[in-house]
N, C-alpha and C positions, 0 to 999 in steps of 0.2 A: 596815845603817843608813848607813855611810860614804856609799854611792852616793846615798842620798836627801837627807842633809843639806843639800849645797851646791843641790841641785835645790829643796829646800823654802824655803830662804831667798830664792832667785831668784824663786820662785813668789809668795813672800810680798810680795816687792817689787812685782811686777807686777800683785798683786791690788789695791793701793791706788795711786791716781793722781788728780791734778786740777789745775786752775788756778784763778785768781782770777776772781771774779764777784761782787764785794760788792755791786752795786746791785741790778737786777731779776732776777728769775727767769728762768732758761734754758728754753727748751723741751726736750722730751724729746730732740730730735734734737741740739741744741747741747749738751745736757749730756752725752750719750754721746761726741759727737765731742771735746769739750774733755779729758773724762776719757780717753778712747783715746790721744789725742795725748800727755798726759802719761805715762800708762803706756808708750806707746812710748820717751818719754826715759828713764823710770826702769828700764825693762828694758835699755836700753842702758848706763846707769849702773852697773846690777848686773852685767852680762856683763864690763864693764871691770873692776869689783872683785873679781869672783869668781875664786877659785883652787881647785884641788881640794884640800881639805885631807886631809892623810895621817895626822894625829893628832887626838885630841880638843882638844889645845891648839890646833891649826891651826883647827879648827872654831870655837872660842870666839874666836880672833883674826878670823876672817871675820865672826862675828856682830857683833862690835865695828865692823866697817867698814860692815855693813848696816843697823844700828839707826839710825845718824843720818840716812840716806837714807829708812829708813822714817817717822822723825819729821817730816822734812821733807814727804814725801809725804801724811802725814796732815794736816799743815797747811794744804797746797794742797787737799785734798780738802773739809776742812771750809769752805774760802773758797766753794766752789761753790754756787749756789742751785738746786736742781733745781726741775721744775715742781710746783706744789702737790700735783698728782694722783700724782707719783711720790716725794713728800717720805719717806713711810713705808719705802718699799723702799730709797731712798737711804740714809736713816738707819741702816737696818738693816745695809746694805752697809758703811757708815763704822764702825758699832760692830763689825761683824765684822773690820774692818781693825785696829781698837783691839786686839782679842782676838788677831790674828795677831801684833801687836807683842809681846804679852805671851808668846805663844807662842816666839817667838826669843829673848826675854829668858830664859825658862825653858830652852831649849835650851842657850843660852849658859852658864848657871850650872851645869848638869849637866855641860857640856864642861869648864868651868873645874875641877870637882870631879873630872873623870877617872871620871865615875859613867854606865857605859854602860846600866844599869837604868833609871836618871832620865832619860836621853836618849832612851831607848825609850818610856818612859811619857810624856814631852814630846812626842814626835815624833807619836804616833797621834792624839791629839786636834788637833794643828796640821794633819796632813792634811785632818782633817774640816772644821776651820775653812776652810780654803783652799777646799776644793770647795764650801761654803756661800757663801763670797764670789763664787766663780766664777759660781755658779748666780745669785745676786743681780744681779752686774754683767750677766749676759746678759739678765736681764727687764728691766734698764734700758736695753738695747739696744747694749749695748757689745761690740765684737768683738774689742778687744785685751785690755782689762782681764779679760776672762772667760777667758781662756787661759792656760795655764802656760807 
């Protein structure tokens, strides 16, 4: 589980990204390009923040560093205006991103309690949620946000 945990946090960061577009709706291509550009930026921030945790306490500290980035990414994502024809898929992707934040919070809580069983229990659905978010990003035409 130790090997997957920092990777999972990085994946969850990359799964969510966006940039402001408060006015008109974006085209499918514009939406994908803007999201991918921000994903690339958050991926870099994640790589800069991530260290390899050696203890559950380290993992919890790592989650503390990643969660503010996830919340910022979520705000940026929510400001994108996808094309109307893609809105349902984009909303499903954003909802999955919210679930991923919850997953990281559960992982952090389990790590803080030094509870390996709870950590395993939280990690399994987190990996599924991440894969679903990647699938949705791919359907939206993204080439960065849909990769781990």
